[in-house]
Wavefront OBJ file of the C-alpha trace (Angstrom):
o trace
v 96.640 97.369 108.044
v 94.854 94.101 107.413
v 93.571 92.355 104.323
v 89.804 91.409 103.837
v 90.387 88.230 105.905
v 91.782 90.211 108.862
v 95.335 88.982 108.228
v 98.054 91.516 109.167
v 99.848 93.041 106.107
v 101.963 95.895 107.517
v 101.875 99.178 109.261
v 102.809 101.546 106.531
v 104.574 104.953 107.083
v 102.007 106.404 104.857
v 98.854 104.702 103.285
v 96.549 106.200 100.649
v 93.454 104.001 100.868
v 91.729 105.549 97.719
v 94.738 104.460 95.540
v 95.863 101.317 97.295
v 99.238 102.961 97.776
v 101.639 102.319 100.791
v 104.687 104.566 101.157
v 107.608 103.157 103.191
v 110.620 105.057 104.561
v 113.114 102.287 104.572
v 116.593 103.108 105.968
v 119.649 100.941 105.764
v 119.818 100.804 109.526
v 116.550 98.985 109.796
v 116.485 97.113 106.588
v 120.085 96.220 105.670
v 120.665 93.163 108.023
v 119.971 89.651 106.846
v 116.963 89.261 109.021
v 115.805 92.795 108.501
v 116.037 92.586 104.748
v 114.049 89.229 104.811
v 111.304 90.884 106.890
v 111.267 93.765 104.388
v 110.843 91.375 101.493
v 108.186 89.471 103.322
v 106.298 92.707 104.027
v 106.467 93.729 100.391
v 105.136 90.220 99.338
v 102.115 90.793 101.691
v 101.565 94.220 100.162
v 101.586 92.688 96.601
v 99.425 89.781 97.627
v 96.861 92.290 98.877
v 97.042 94.419 95.614
v 98.825 97.272 97.300
v 101.344 99.291 95.549
v 104.423 100.205 97.499
v 106.723 103.096 97.012
v 109.927 102.895 99.134
v 112.047 105.928 99.912
v 115.305 106.332 101.684
v 114.918 108.715 104.524
v 118.073 110.575 103.487
v 116.365 111.512 100.270
v 113.778 113.406 102.282
v 116.475 115.685 103.272
v 118.533 115.810 100.196
v 115.805 115.700 97.435
v 112.562 116.731 99.057
v 111.084 118.035 95.624
v 112.079 114.900 93.823
v 110.585 112.698 96.484
v 107.353 114.628 96.494
v 107.173 114.389 92.714
v 107.730 110.527 92.958
v 104.980 110.246 95.599
v 102.451 112.294 93.617
v 103.258 110.159 90.434
v 103.130 106.922 92.383
v 99.769 108.053 93.794
v 98.269 108.966 90.276
v 99.483 105.705 88.899
v 98.030 103.563 91.730
v 94.749 105.639 91.596
v 94.500 105.070 87.802
v 95.075 101.237 88.346
v 92.345 101.185 90.915
v 89.958 102.789 88.531
v 90.798 100.331 85.707
v 90.219 97.442 88.018
v 86.751 98.792 89.080
l 1 2 3 4 5 6 7 8 9 10 11 12 13 14 15 16 17 18 19 20 21 22 23 24 25 26 27 28 29 30 31 32 33 34 35 36 37 38 39 40 41 42 43 44 45 46 47 48 49 50 51 52 53 54 55 56 57 58 59 60 61 62 63 64 65 66 67 68 69 70 71 72 73 74 75 76 77 78 79 80 81 82 83 84 85 86 87 88
């Protein structure tokens, strides 16, 4: 996705445009090393600068706690959507 100036923000694992919510499935394997962690922090800073809320989820939780992850996603969506309505 890109910001209003066409600058690259990120490619989210899930993006809910109406709520301005990005869902990232962030594993230790791809985000734990020094460079990978720095890239993840930079990505999240770009999201924040664009006013996008980010929900990060470990992939293992999709298998071990699917109902809890779904509830968190729904709650994050509702909170982000309410935030968008207040900002309008």
